[in-house]
N, C-alpha and C positions, 0 to 999 in steps of 0.2 A: 745219675744224679742230675737234676735240673740245674741249669746255669741261670742265676738270677743277677740282675743289675739293679742297684738301688741308687737313686739320685735325688737331690733336693729339687723340689718343683714348686711352681706357683700354683696355689690351689684354684686360682681363677682360670688357669689354662684349660683347654678343651678336654684333654684326656683326664686330668685331675677332676674337673667339674663333673664329668660323666660318672666317674667312680664314686665321688662324694654323693651325688644324687642317688645312685644305686644303694649306697650305704644308708643314707637317710631314709629311703623308702623301706628298706628292710627293718631298720630300727623302729620306724613308725608302725610297722605291721606286728612287731613283737612286744612292744611296751606302750603303756598309755602315754599320751603327749606330755603330761607333767613329769613323767619319769624318763623321758628321752633327753639325754645330755650330750648327744653327738653335735659337733660343730658343723655349721655349713661353711661354704667357701669363704664368706666374709670373716667368720670367726677364726678360720684357719689362716687367714692373712694377717692376723695380729702379729706385731713385731716380736712378741714373746713366744711365738709358736714356730717351730721348725717342722716343715711338712715334707714328706718323702713318698715317692712312688717306687714300687718294685715291679720290674718288667721281666717277663720270661719270653724269649724269642722276640724282643722288641715290643711286646704287648703288655700294657699295664694290667697286672692281676692282683695287686695288693697295695695298700697304703698304710701309713702310720705317721704319727706326729708326736712331738714332745712340746709341752708347754712349761715355761719357767714358773716355778712357785717360789714363795718366800723361803728363806733359809737354805737356798742352794738345791732344793729338791726339784724334781720334774714330775709332770703328770703325763702319763701315756694317753694319747687321744687318737680317735679315729682309726683304730686298728681294724682293718677290714681286708678280707681276701674274697675275691669273687667265688661264687659257688662252684664254678667249673674248675677252679684251681685248688679247692680245699683238699687236703691230704697230700699235696705235692711238696710240702715243706716251705711254701712261700710265707705263711704266717710266722713260722719259727725263724726263718731267715730274717724277716723284718724285725722281729723282737730281738734277735741276737744283735743286729745292726744298731738298733736304738739303745740297747743296754751298753754296747761297746762305746757308742758315741757319748752316752751319759757318763760313763767312767772316765773317758778321755777329757771331758769337760769338768771333771771332779764334782759331779752331782753327789749330794749326800744320800739320795734315795729316789725311788720312783713310786708314785702313787697311781692308782687307776680306779675307775668305776666301770663296772660291767653289769650285765643283767643277772638276775637271780633265777630265771626260769631254765628249764632243761635245754631250751634253744641255745643258751650261752654256756652249757656245760663243757663243750670242747675248748672254748676260750679259757674258762676258769682252769681247766686241767693243764692247758699249755702254760699259763702263768704260774701255776703251782709247780710245774716241772722245772721252772727257773728259780724257784725259791720264794715266790711271792706268798705272803700270808694275809689272811683276812684281817681287816682293821676297822676302826670306827670311821664314820664319815669325816672327810677332811675338807679344807678350804671352804668354799661356799655351799658345799653339799649338805643335805640333811639326811637323817636316816630315812630309808624308803624300802618297803618290802620288795620292790622291783629291782633294787640295786644291791650289788655286792661291792664292797670297797676292799682294795688290796694294797699292800705296800711291800717293797723290797728295799731293805737297808743296804745301800751300796758300800757303806763303810765296813759293815760286817762281812760282806761277801767279796771284798777286794782281795 
């Protein structure tokens, strides 16, 4: 079983920036610009966002973030695992960490937006395995055929 280390990071740091650029490039290749909702480094530096890197053997291979929403909910942002580490459990470990943190902070629920195409099917299956259910667009999002919106009620799953 791989040993992962997850720590809060500055999104403007060199390792984080490299991973964020890689993520943004992949999202731009998979969705039209108007349907890409991934945050860049400056968006992840918002005080209402907590950003984390997951390392395996000291190398950053995954990232994830939580953005504070109204009503005590959080939005899962910037979940990404480098292609070389997919299938290693890194994405699952990051999601488990972010859900645990959200519960510790007494968040009411977690929302997320992900892609609707087959490229995003592994991500949607991962979220579903944790109990996320599809929902309507939330926050500032609007319905978009390129997007799937999901929610996990943490009060119900506590």
